[in-house]
C-alpha positions as CSV (number, residue, x, y, z in Angstrom):
1,X,16.2,-185.1,89.4
2,X,13.8,-186.3,92.0
3,X,10.7,-186.5,89.7
4,X,8.6,-184.2,91.8
5,X,6.8,-181.3,90.0
6,X,8.1,-177.8,90.5
7,X,5.7,-174.9,90.2
8,X,7.8,-172.2,88.4
9,X,6.9,-168.5,88.8
10,X,3.7,-167.5,87.0
11,X,4.2,-165.8,83.7
12,X,1.9,-163.2,82.3
13,X,0.1,-164.2,79.1
14,X,-2.1,-161.3,78.2
15,X,-5.0,-162.0,75.9
16,X,-4.2,-165.6,75.2
17,X,-6.7,-167.6,77.2
18,X,-6.9,-169.0,80.7
19,X,-3.7,-170.2,82.3
20,X,-3.9,-173.6,83.9
21,X,-0.9,-175.1,85.7
22,X,-1.7,-178.7,86.1
23,X,-1.4,-180.0,89.7
24,X,0.7,-183.2,89.9
25,X,-0.7,-186.0,92.0
26,X,1.4,-188.5,93.9
27,X,-1.2,-191.3,93.6
28,X,-1.3,-192.8,90.1
29,X,-4.5,-194.8,90.7
30,X,-7.3,-194.2,88.2
31,X,-5.1,-192.5,85.6
32,X,-5.9,-195.0,83.0
33,X,-2.3,-195.3,81.9
34,X,-0.1,-197.7,83.8
35,X,3.4,-197.9,82.3
36,X,5.8,-200.8,82.3
37,X,9.2,-199.5,81.3
38,X,11.7,-201.9,80.0
39,X,15.0,-202.6,81.9
40,X,17.0,-200.8,79.2
41,X,15.3,-197.4,79.8
42,X,17.6,-195.0,81.8
43,X,16.4,-193.9,85.2
44,X,16.2,-190.2,84.2
45,X,13.9,-191.0,81.3
46,X,11.7,-193.1,83.6
47,X,11.5,-190.2,86.1
48,X,10.7,-187.6,83.4
49,X,8.0,-189.7,81.9
50,X,6.5,-190.3,85.3
51,X,6.4,-186.6,86.0
52,X,4.6,-186.0,82.6
53,X,2.2,-188.8,83.3
54,X,1.1,-187.2,86.6
55,X,0.5,-183.9,84.9
56,X,-1.3,-185.6,82.0
57,X,-4.0,-187.0,84.3
58,X,-5.6,-183.6,84.9
59,X,-5.4,-182.2,81.3
60,X,-8.6,-181.3,79.4
61,X,-9.4,-182.5,75.8
62,X,-8.9,-179.0,74.5
63,X,-6.5,-177.1,72.3
64,X,-3.7,-175.2,74.0
65,X,0.0,-174.7,74.6
66,X,2.3,-176.7,76.9
67,X,5.7,-176.0,78.4
68,X,8.2,-178.6,79.6
69,X,10.3,-177.2,82.5
70,X,13.5,-178.5,84.1
71,X,14.4,-178.7,87.8
72,X,16.0,-175.2,87.7
73,X,12.8,-173.7,86.4
74,X,14.1,-173.2,82.8
75,X,11.7,-173.8,80.0
76,X,12.9,-176.7,77.9
77,X,10.3,-176.8,75.2
78,X,7.1,-175.1,74.1
79,X,4.6,-177.0,72.0
80,X,1.0,-176.6,70.8
81,X,-1.7,-179.2,70.5
82,X,-5.2,-179.5,69.1
83,X,-5.9,-181.8,72.0
84,X,-3.6,-181.3,75.0
85,X,-4.4,-184.6,76.7
86,X,-3.7,-186.7,73.6
87,X,-0.5,-184.8,72.7
88,X,1.1,-184.9,76.1
89,X,0.2,-188.6,76.3
90,X,2.8,-189.3,73.6
91,X,5.6,-188.1,76.0
92,X,4.6,-190.6,78.8
93,X,6.0,-193.6,76.9
94,X,9.4,-194.8,77.7
95,X,10.3,-195.8,74.1
96,X,9.7,-194.9,70.5
97,X,10.4,-191.2,70.7
98,X,12.2,-191.0,67.4
99,X,15.6,-189.8,68.5
100,X,17.7,-188.7,71.4
101,X,16.4,-185.1,71.3
102,X,12.9,-186.0,72.6
103,X,14.3,-188.6,75.0
104,X,16.7,-185.9,76.5
105,X,13.8,-183.5,76.7
106,X,11.7,-185.9,78.6
107,X,14.5,-186.9,80.9
108,X,15.1,-183.3,82.0
109,X,11.4,-182.5,82.6
110,X,10.5,-181.8,86.2
111,X,7.3,-179.8,85.7
112,X,4.9,-178.6,83.1
113,X,2.6,-175.6,82.5
114,X,-0.4,-175.4,80.3
115,X,-2.5,-172.6,78.6
116,X,-5.8,-173.5,77.1
117,X,-7.0,-171.7,74.0
118,X,-10.3,-171.5,72.1
119,X,-8.9,-172.8,68.8
120,X,-5.7,-174.5,67.5
121,X,-5.0,-171.4,65.5
122,X,-4.8,-169.3,68.7
123,X,-2.5,-172.1,70.1
124,X,-0.1,-171.8,67.2
125,X,0.1,-168.0,67.5
126,X,0.7,-168.3,71.3
127,X,3.3,-171.0,70.8
128,X,5.3,-168.7,68.4
129,X,5.1,-165.8,70.9
130,X,6.3,-168.0,73.8
131,X,9.2,-169.5,71.8
132,X,10.5,-166.0,70.9
133,X,10.0,-164.8,74.5
134,X,11.4,-167.8,76.4
135,X,13.9,-169.2,73.8
136,X,13.6,-172.9,74.9
137,X,16.6,-175.1,74.3
138,X,14.7,-177.8,72.3
139,X,12.6,-175.6,70.0
140,X,13.6,-174.2,66.6
141,X,14.9,-170.7,67.4
142,X,14.9,-167.7,65.1
143,X,18.2,-165.8,65.5
144,X,19.0,-162.3,64.5
145,X,15.4,-161.2,64.8
146,X,15.8,-157.5,64.3
147,X,12.9,-155.3,63.3
148,X,12.8,-154.4,59.6
149,X,13.4,-150.8,58.4
150,X,10.8,-148.8,56.5
151,X,10.9,-145.6,54.4
152,X,8.8,-142.9,56.0
153,X,7.5,-139.8,54.2
154,X,6.4,-137.6,57.1
155,X,3.0,-136.1,57.2
156,X,3.3,-133.7,60.1
157,X,5.3,-130.9,58.3
158,X,4.5,-128.6,55.4
159,X,7.6,-129.9,53.6
160,X,7.6,-133.7,54.2
161,X,10.9,-135.3,55.1
162,X,12.1,-138.7,53.8
163,X,13.9,-140.9,56.3
164,X,14.6,-144.5,57.5
165,X,12.3,-145.7,60.3
166,X,12.3,-148.6,62.6
167,X,9.9,-149.6,65.4
168,X,6.3,-148.5,66.1
169,X,4.7,-146.5,63.3
170,X,3.4,-143.7,65.5
171,X,4.6,-140.7,63.5
172,X,2.0,-139.4,60.9
173,X,3.0,-140.1,57.4
174,X,3.3,-142.7,54.7
175,X,5.3,-145.9,55.4
176,X,6.8,-148.0,52.6
177,X,8.4,-151.4,53.4
178,X,9.5,-153.6,54.9
179,X,13.1,-153.5,53.5
180,X,15.4,-156.4,54.2
181,X,18.1,-154.4,55.8
182,X,19.3,-150.8,56.5
183,X,21.6,-150.9,53.5
184,X,18.7,-151.4,51.1
185,X,16.8,-148.5,52.7
186,X,19.9,-146.2,52.6
187,X,20.6,-147.0,49.0
188,X,16.9,-146.4,48.1
189,X,16.7,-143.1,50.0
190,X,19.9,-141.8,48.4
191,X,18.5,-142.6,44.9
192,X,15.1,-141.1,45.8
193,X,16.8,-137.9,46.9
194,X,18.5,-137.6,43.5
195,X,15.3,-138.6,41.7
196,X,12.8,-136.4,43.6
197,X,15.0,-133.9,45.5
198,X,13.3,-134.6,48.8
199,X,14.8,-133.3,52.0
200,X,16.2,-135.7,54.6
201,X,17.2,-133.1,57.3
202,X,15.4,-133.0,60.7
203,X,12.7,-130.5,61.3
204,X,14.8,-128.4,63.7
205,X,17.6,-128.2,61.2
206,X,15.1,-127.2,58.5
207,X,13.7,-124.4,60.6
208,X,17.1,-122.9,61.4
209,X,18.4,-122.7,57.8
210,X,19.1,-119.3,56.3
211,X,20.7,-120.5,53.1
212,X,20.6,-123.8,51.2
213,X,22.8,-126.6,52.5
214,X,25.3,-128.8,50.6
215,X,22.6,-131.2,49.5
216,X,21.0,-128.5,47.5
217,X,24.3,-127.7,45.9
218,X,24.9,-131.3,44.8
219,X,21.3,-131.6,43.5
220,X,20.0,-134.0,46.1
221,X,17.4,-131.6,47.7
222,X,15.1,-129.0,46.2
223,X,15.8,-126.5,49.0
224,X,12.3,-125.9,50.4
225,X,13.8,-124.6,53.7
226,X,14.9,-121.3,52.1
227,X,12.2,-121.0,49.5
228,X,14.3,-122.3,46.5
229,X,11.2,-124.2,45.5
230,X,7.6,-123.3,46.3
231,X,5.5,-125.4,48.6
232,X,3.2,-126.5,45.7
233,X,6.0,-127.6,43.5
234,X,7.6,-129.5,46.5
235,X,4.3,-131.2,47.2
236,X,4.2,-132.4,43.6
237,X,7.7,-134.0,44.1
238,X,6.4,-135.7,47.2
239,X,3.4,-137.1,45.4
240,X,5.7,-138.4,42.6
241,X,7.9,-140.2,45.2
242,X,4.8,-141.7,46.8
243,X,3.6,-142.9,43.4
244,X,6.9,-144.5,42.6
245,X,7.1,-146.3,46.0
246,X,3.5,-147.4,45.6
247,X,4.4,-149.3,42.4
248,X,3.5,-146.7,39.8
249,X,7.1,-146.5,38.6
250,X,6.3,-146.7,34.9
251,X,3.8,-143.8,35.1
252,X,6.4,-141.6,37.0
253,X,9.2,-142.5,34.5
254,X,6.9,-141.7,31.5
255,X,6.0,-138.3,33.0
256,X,9.6,-137.4,33.6
257,X,10.6,-138.5,30.1
258,X,7.8,-136.3,28.7
259,X,8.9,-133.3,30.8
260,X,12.5,-133.8,29.6
261,X,11.4,-133.9,26.0
262,X,9.3,-130.7,26.4
263,X,12.2,-128.9,28.1
264,X,14.6,-130.0,25.3
265,X,12.2,-128.8,22.6
266,X,11.9,-125.4,24.4
267,X,15.8,-125.3,24.4
268,X,15.8,-125.3,28.2
269,X,18.7,-127.7,28.3
270,X,19.6,-127.3,32.0
271,X,16.0,-128.2,33.0
272,X,16.1,-131.1,30.6
273,X,19.4,-132.3,32.1
274,X,17.8,-132.2,35.6
275,X,15.0,-134.5,34.3
276,X,17.6,-136.7,32.7
277,X,19.5,-137.1,36.0
278,X,16.3,-137.9,37.9
279,X,15.4,-140.6,35.3
280,X,18.9,-142.1,35.7
281,X,18.4,-142.2,39.5
282,X,15.1,-144.1,39.1
283,X,16.8,-146.5,36.7
284,X,19.6,-147.1,39.3
285,X,17.0,-148.0,42.0
286,X,15.3,-150.6,39.8
287,X,18.6,-152.0,38.3
288,X,19.9,-152.7,41.8
289,X,16.9,-154.8,42.7
290,X,18.0,-157.8,40.5
291,X,14.5,-159.3,40.2
292,X,11.4,-157.2,39.5
293,X,8.6,-159.7,38.9
294,X,5.9,-158.9,36.3
295,X,3.1,-161.1,37.7
296,X,3.8,-160.7,41.5
297,X,2.9,-157.4,43.0
298,X,3.2,-158.3,46.7
299,X,4.8,-161.4,48.1
300,X,7.2,-162.8,50.7
301,X,9.4,-165.6,49.4
302,X,10.9,-168.2,51.8
303,X,13.5,-170.9,50.8
304,X,15.2,-173.3,53.2
305,X,18.4,-175.3,52.7
306,X,20.0,-177.9,55.0
307,X,23.7,-179.0,54.9
308,X,25.8,-180.7,57.6
309,X,23.0,-180.4,60.1
310,X,22.7,-176.6,59.7
311,X,19.8,-174.7,58.2
312,X,19.5,-171.5,56.2
313,X,16.3,-169.7,55.4
314,X,16.5,-167.0,52.7
315,X,13.7,-164.4,52.8
316,X,12.9,-162.1,49.9
317,X,10.5,-159.1,50.0
318,X,8.5,-158.0,47.0
319,X,6.2,-154.9,47.3
320,X,4.5,-153.0,44.6
321,X,6.2,-155.1,41.9
322,X,9.6,-154.2,43.3
323,X,12.3,-156.3,45.0
324,X,13.0,-154.7,48.4
325,X,15.8,-156.9,49.4
326,X,16.5,-160.2,51.0
327,X,18.1,-161.5,54.2
328,X,19.5,-164.9,55.2
329,X,18.6,-166.5,58.6
330,X,20.3,-169.4,60.3
331,X,17.8,-170.8,62.8
332,X,19.0,-173.0,65.6
333,X,17.3,-176.4,65.2
334,X,18.1,-180.0,66.0
335,X,19.6,-181.7,63.0
336,X,17.1,-184.6,63.4
337,X,14.2,-182.3,62.5
338,X,12.7,-182.4,59.0
339,X,13.2,-179.3,56.8
340,X,9.5,-178.7,56.5
341,X,9.1,-178.7,60.2
342,X,11.9,-176.2,60.7
343,X,10.5,-173.9,58.0
344,X,7.0,-174.0,59.6
345,X,8.3,-173.1,63.1
346,X,10.5,-170.4,61.6
347,X,7.7,-168.7,59.8
348,X,5.4,-168.7,62.8
349,X,8.0,-166.9,64.8
350,X,9.1,-164.7,62.0
351,X,5.6,-163.2,61.6
352,X,4.9,-162.9,65.3
353,X,5.8,-159.2,65.3
354,X,5.9,-158.4,61.5
355,X,3.3,-157.7,58.9
356,X,3.0,-160.4,56.2
357,X,2.3,-160.1,52.5
358,X,-0.9,-161.3,50.9
359,X,1.0,-164.0,49.2
360,X,3.7,-166.2,50.8
361,X,5.8,-168.4,48.5
362,X,7.8,-171.3,50.0
363,X,10.3,-173.8,48.8
364,X,8.9,-176.6,51.0
365,X,5.3,-176.9,52.2
366,X,5.5,-176.4,56.0
367,X,4.1,-178.8,58.5
368,X,0.4,-178.0,59.1
369,X,0.4,-175.6,56.2
370,X,-3.4,-174.9,56.4
371,X,-3.2,-174.2,60.1
372,X,-0.3,-171.8,59.6
373,X,-2.2,-170.1,56.7
374,X,-5.3,-169.7,59.0
375,X,-3.2,-168.3,61.9
376,X,-1.5,-165.7,59.7
377,X,-4.9,-164.7,58.2
378,X,-6.3,-164.3,61.7
379,X,-3.4,-162.2,62.8
380,X,-3.4,-160.0,59.7
381,X,-7.2,-159.5,59.6
382,X,-7.2,-160.5,55.9
383,X,-6.8,-163.6,53.7
384,X,-3.2,-164.7,53.4
385,X,-2.3,-167.3,50.8
386,X,0.6,-169.7,51.3
387,X,1.7,-171.6,48.2
388,X,4.5,-173.8,46.9
389,X,4.6,-172.9,43.2
390,X,5.5,-175.6,40.7
391,X,5.9,-173.5,37.5
392,X,6.1,-170.1,36.0
393,X,7.5,-166.8,37.4
394,X,6.6,-167.6,41.0
395,X,8.6,-170.9,40.8
396,X,11.5,-168.9,39.4
397,X,11.4,-166.5,42.4
398,X,11.5,-169.5,44.9
399,X,14.3,-171.1,42.9
400,X,16.3,-167.8,43.1
401,X,15.8,-167.6,46.8
402,X,16.8,-171.3,47.2
403,X,20.0,-170.6,45.3
404,X,20.8,-167.7,47.6
405,X,20.1,-169.9,50.6
406,X,22.5,-172.6,49.3
407,X,25.2,-170.1,48.7
408,X,24.8,-168.3,52.1
409,X,24.9,-171.6,53.9
410,X,28.0,-172.7,52.0
411,X,29.7,-169.5,52.9
412,X,28.8,-169.9,56.6
413,X,30.0,-173.5,56.7
414,X,33.3,-172.5,55.1
415,X,33.7,-169.6,57.5
416,X,33.0,-171.9,60.4
417,X,35.5,-174.5,59.3
418,X,38.1,-171.7,58.9
419,X,37.3,-170.3,62.3
420,X,37.6,-173.7,63.9
421,X,41.0,-174.2,62.4
422,X,42.2,-170.8,63.7
423,X,40.9,-171.6,67.2
424,X,42.7,-174.9,67.1
425,X,45.9,-173.2,66.0
426,X,45.5,-170.6,68.8
427,X,45.0,-173.3,71.4
428,X,48.1,-175.1,70.2
429,X,50.2,-171.8,70.2
430,X,49.2,-171.1,73.8
431,X,49.6,-174.7,75.0
432,X,46.0,-175.4,75.8
433,X,44.9,-178.9,76.6
434,X,42.0,-178.7,74.0
435,X,40.7,-176.4,71.3
436,X,38.9,-173.4,72.9
437,X,35.2,-173.2,72.2
438,X,34.7,-169.8,73.8
439,X,37.3,-167.0,73.8
440,X,36.7,-163.8,75.8
441,X,38.8,-160.7,75.2
442,X,38.8,-157.7,77.6
443,X,39.8,-154.1,77.0
444,X,39.1,-150.8,78.6
445,X,38.9,-147.2,77.3
446,X,38.9,-143.8,78.9
447,X,40.4,-140.3,78.6
448,X,42.5,-139.3,81.6
449,X,40.3,-141.6,83.7
450,X,37.0,-139.9,82.7
451,X,34.0,-141.9,81.3
452,X,35.9,-145.2,81.9
453,X,34.3,-148.3,80.5
454,X,35.4,-151.8,80.0
455,X,34.5,-154.0,77.1
456,X,34.1,-157.8,76.7
457,X,33.9,-159.4,73.3
458,X,33.3,-163.1,72.7
459,X,34.4,-165.4,69.8
460,X,33.4,-168.9,69.0
461,X,33.4,-171.4,66.1
462,X,30.7,-169.3,64.4
463,X,32.8,-166.1,64.6
464,X,32.1,-163.1,66.8
465,X,29.2,-163.8,69.1
466,X,27.8,-160.3,69.5
467,X,24.9,-161.2,71.6
468,X,27.4,-162.2,74.3
469,X,29.3,-158.8,74.3
470,X,29.2,-156.9,77.5
471,X,30.1,-153.4,78.7
472,X,31.3,-152.4,82.2
473,X,30.9,-148.9,83.6
474,X,33.6,-148.4,86.1
475,X,31.9,-147.4,89.3
476,X,34.2,-148.5,92.2
477,X,34.8,-145.6,94.6
478,X,38.3,-147.0,95.3
479,X,39.3,-146.9,91.7
480,X,41.9,-144.2,90.9
481,X,41.1,-142.4,87.7
482,X,43.3,-143.8,84.9
483,X,44.3,-146.9,86.8
484,X,44.2,-149.5,84.0
485,X,45.2,-152.3,86.4
486,X,42.3,-151.4,88.8
487,X,39.8,-151.3,85.9
488,X,40.9,-154.7,84.7
489,X,40.5,-156.1,88.2
490,X,37.1,-154.7,88.6
491,X,35.9,-155.9,85.2
492,X,37.0,-159.5,85.7
493,X,35.8,-159.6,89.3
494,X,32.3,-158.5,88.3
495,X,32.2,-160.7,85.3
496,X,33.3,-164.0,86.9
497,X,31.5,-163.4,90.2
498,X,28.2,-163.1,88.2
499,X,29.2,-166.1,86.0
500,X,29.9,-168.3,89.0
501,X,26.5,-167.4,90.4
502,X,24.4,-167.8,87.3
503,X,26.2,-170.7,85.6
504,X,28.1,-172.7,88.3
505,X,30.3,-175.5,86.9
506,X,29.9,-179.1,88.0
507,X,33.1,-178.9,90.0
508,X,31.7,-175.9,91.9
509,X,28.5,-177.7,92.9
510,X,28.7,-179.6,96.2
511,X,28.2,-183.3,96.0
512,X,27.7,-183.2,92.2
513,X,27.2,-186.7,90.8
514,X,26.5,-188.1,87.4
515,X,24.3,-191.1,86.9
516,X,26.1,-193.4,84.5
517,X,22.7,-194.4,83.0
518,X,22.0,-190.7,82.2
519,X,25.2,-189.9,80.3
520,X,23.4,-190.4,77.0
521,X,21.1,-187.5,77.8
522,X,23.6,-184.9,79.0
523,X,22.3,-182.0,76.8
524,X,23.0,-180.3,73.6
525,X,26.6,-180.7,72.4
526,X,26.0,-177.7,70.1
527,X,25.2,-175.3,73.0
528,X,27.6,-172.4,73.3
529,X,29.5,-172.7,76.6
530,X,29.0,-170.0,79.3
531,X,32.5,-170.3,80.7
532,X,35.5,-169.2,78.6
533,X,38.2,-171.7,77.6
534,X,40.6,-168.8,77.0
535,X,40.7,-165.2,78.3
536,X,42.8,-162.7,76.3
537,X,43.7,-159.3,77.9
538,X,44.9,-156.3,76.1
539,X,48.1,-155.3,78.1
540,X,51.3,-156.6,79.4
541,X,52.6,-158.4,82.5
542,X,50.9,-155.9,84.9
543,X,47.5,-156.5,83.3
544,X,48.0,-160.2,83.6
545,X,48.8,-160.0,87.3
546,X,45.8,-157.8,87.9
547,X,43.6,-160.4,86.1
548,X,45.1,-163.3,88.0
549,X,44.5,-161.5,91.3
550,X,40.9,-160.8,90.5
551,X,40.2,-164.5,89.7
552,X,42.2,-165.7,92.7
553,X,39.9,-163.6,95.0
554,X,37.0,-165.6,93.6
555,X,38.8,-169.0,93.9
556,X,39.1,-169.5,90.1
557,X,42.4,-170.8,89.0
558,X,41.6,-173.0,86.0
559,X,40.7,-170.3,83.4
560,X,43.7,-169.8,81.0
561,X,44.8,-166.1,80.9
562,X,47.0,-164.6,78.2
563,X,48.0,-160.9,78.0
564,X,48.9,-159.3,74.7
565,X,51.4,-156.5,74.9
566,X,51.6,-154.3,71.8
567,X,54.9,-154.3,69.9
568,X,57.5,-151.5,69.6
569,X,55.8,-148.3,68.3
570,X,52.5,-150.3,68.5
571,X,53.3,-152.1,65.3
572,X,51.0,-155.1,64.5
573,X,53.0,-158.3,64.3
574,X,55.4,-157.5,67.1
575,X,53.1,-158.4,69.9
576,X,54.5,-160.1,73.0
577,X,52.4,-162.7,74.9
578,X,52.5,-163.3,78.6
579,X,51.3,-166.5,80.1
580,X,51.8,-167.7,83.7
581,X,54.6,-170.1,84.0
582,X,56.1,-169.3,80.6
583,X,58.8,-166.9,79.4
584,X,57.2,-164.1,77.4
585,X,57.3,-165.0,73.7
586,X,56.2,-163.8,70.2
587,X,54.5,-165.7,67.4
588,X,56.1,-166.0,63.9
589,X,55.2,-162.9,61.8
590,X,53.1,-164.8,59.3
591,X,51.5,-167.2,61.7
592,X,47.7,-167.4,61.0
593,X,47.2,-167.7,64.8
594,X,48.9,-164.2,65.2
595,X,46.5,-162.7,62.6
596,X,43.6,-164.2,64.5
597,X,44.8,-162.7,67.8
598,X,45.1,-159.3,66.1
599,X,41.5,-159.6,64.8
600,X,40.3,-160.5,68.3
601,X,42.2,-157.6,70.0
602,X,41.1,-155.1,67.3
603,X,37.5,-156.1,67.8
604,X,37.8,-155.7,71.6
605,X,39.5,-152.3,71.1
606,X,36.8,-151.1,68.6
607,X,34.0,-152.2,71.0
608,X,35.5,-150.6,74.1
609,X,36.3,-147.3,72.3
610,X,32.8,-147.2,70.7
611,X,31.2,-147.7,74.1
612,X,33.4,-145.0,75.7
613,X,32.6,-142.5,72.9
614,X,28.8,-143.2,73.3
615,X,29.1,-142.6,77.1
616,X,31.2,-139.5,76.6
617,X,28.6,-138.1,74.1
618,X,25.8,-138.7,76.6
619,X,27.8,-136.9,79.3
620,X,28.5,-134.0,77.1
621,X,24.8,-133.4,76.4
622,X,23.7,-134.3,79.9
623,X,21.4,-131.7,81.6
624,X,22.0,-131.0,85.3
625,X,18.2,-130.8,85.7
626,X,18.1,-134.6,84.9
627,X,19.5,-135.3,88.3
628,X,16.9,-133.3,90.3
629,X,14.5,-135.8,92.0
630,X,10.8,-135.2,91.0
631,X,11.5,-133.0,88.0
632,X,10.1,-134.7,84.9
633,X,10.3,-133.7,81.2
634,X,7.4,-131.2,81.4
635,X,8.7,-129.3,84.4
636,X,12.2,-129.3,83.0
637,X,10.9,-127.9,79.8
638,X,9.0,-125.2,81.7
639,X,12.1,-124.2,83.6
640,X,14.3,-124.0,80.5
641,X,11.7,-122.0,78.6
642,X,11.5,-119.5,81.4
643,X,15.2,-119.2,82.3
644,X,16.8,-120.0,78.9
645,X,19.6,-122.3,80.1
646,X,20.2,-124.9,82.7
647,X,23.0,-122.7,84.2
648,X,20.5,-119.9,84.7
649,X,18.2,-122.3,86.6
650,X,21.0,-123.4,88.9
651,X,21.7,-119.7,89.8
652,X,18.0,-118.7,90.2
653,X,16.7,-117.7,93.6
654,X,13.8,-119.5,95.2
655,X,11.4,-116.6,94.5
656,X,12.4,-116.6,90.8
657,X,11.9,-120.4,90.6
658,X,8.4,-120.1,92.1
659,X,7.4,-117.5,89.6
660,X,8.2,-119.7,86.6
661,X,5.0,-120.8,84.8
662,X,4.2,-124.4,85.3
663,X,6.4,-124.8,88.4
664,X,4.7,-125.2,91.8
665,X,6.2,-124.3,95.1
666,X,7.3,-127.8,96.0
667,X,9.2,-128.3,92.7
668,X,10.8,-124.8,93.0
669,X,12.1,-125.7,96.5
670,X,13.3,-129.1,95.4
671,X,15.3,-127.5,92.5
672,X,16.7,-124.7,94.7
673,X,17.7,-127.1,97.5
674,X,19.4,-129.5,95.1
675,X,21.7,-126.9,93.6
676,X,22.1,-124.9,96.8
677,X,23.3,-128.1,98.6
678,X,25.6,-128.8,95.7
679,X,27.1,-125.3,95.8
680,X,27.5,-125.5,99.5
């Protein structure tokens, strides 16, 4: 690190204020801050603090967001400040940073970027957005940030459909949620189908029915598609479902109970039984929700727990007096951070792209609680209350969430410890010098060479690392269809060529040196390595030689390779292992390391086959018109409406194509030439 500022590529920050990348000056005169570092301060920390000091000189006394960037242009940390000049000044001192984390961060800083905002509230919202976008190494990071599912009752059809929905709410209708996970939505929809007999089929399926489907027969749909129920009666069922999902469950249940009683008094026992079944379905929904608070209609509940340097945040959703599920998160955070600080940063990122409830209950009051409350209120456009309850039902809700957080974290720690033991046993079985931290497993899948894909799965101490999974579409022109060895060579060649380019190891960097004084700041020990410590290949000796050849072409000889050949009749437990320099061997039948290898291989097999099937499905429904340059969706639709099928389009003459409505002469000629050239 040379201490000179690096101007990284400008990043677009729409609607967040004026971007100001501070210019570093070589001359420190007039800065008002002359530093005298002690002799015990490492050289890298001196250089980093000097870089920050030179950026500090030009900063305004205004709120905003700052980014600390390393020599490679990667963002190390994103922070916000009420006063940028005062906040950044704290990093220019050589001592007193309260832990190695901040010292490492300063030592690695080679440049900074700044964005000024009008208020500190805007700075907090921008900080959360940038952390999620850039994922800096030294920030608290929210992992597994999937969008939440909703229940949608469509409003663009005469007989509304009930379905699960994710993403932008662009389709007309009524949305109910969020639900914690897809399982909670599916269970609720299944129960609502039984309770209100709403259709879940697509509109195209609905339009093409000539007789009721199986769901009608098993009393999970009223059958509006074939007139088994009138539109007025079906609309009444839809209104009842909306009322139930809007929190009026007692009124709906009372009405159904009254209707059941009337039917029984009129001796219409079949109709009474149908009402009874619908009541039972509603009871099942509410019984599965565990906690249904009486005094809390709408709230999000957050509880955080910390053990062994790891954090777990449990989030519960309550809407319309009903519990709509919970989810556990395990944010990545430095173990030196306080629990309240982790929770505050987590919540700011959590609500960056999600609606929040009017009431948020927390187990620990977050840092800068009033500022977070103001930021969420600004984002939501209404008042949001953030509270740490001390008594009553609200306190019970938080305590319940905290108990779930403790249990989830205990399970994760136990699984991690078990996984680490298995990885150590595997390393010992294969004669590795140390316990592997990252294991990569490769497999490929095809049918007679068609739609060939390769799959890479990754395992670490925390289990399967699904964000690191990769797929490889086999595209080499020299590859013979069905050549498993060739596919393995191509897969490993592409994988490790890119890895060597994007994450070169120290041994691969010319004149790489390590300053003895900087060894204390070498980075996060918890970071997941980019290079594998062990590569497993599904196959025998031939696959092993293909893999060795691919790595040898790239000059890589120090990555351990192990091939796993299936046993006789493909029986699990009879696998033979091939390692360079060793006689092929088997592991004892009940060896935990053998079971672990089988799990890894089966996961790779599942992933490769799933990817192959998805690609094959896309190919089966592929339209030849998709390949014609210049033919978009509207013109493709016009051609199909006029000719009926894609095959008829390929056979049409130029004159016929030109007569198709919505198709001009240039498009007609392009389509004709494309298929004519193909045929010729």
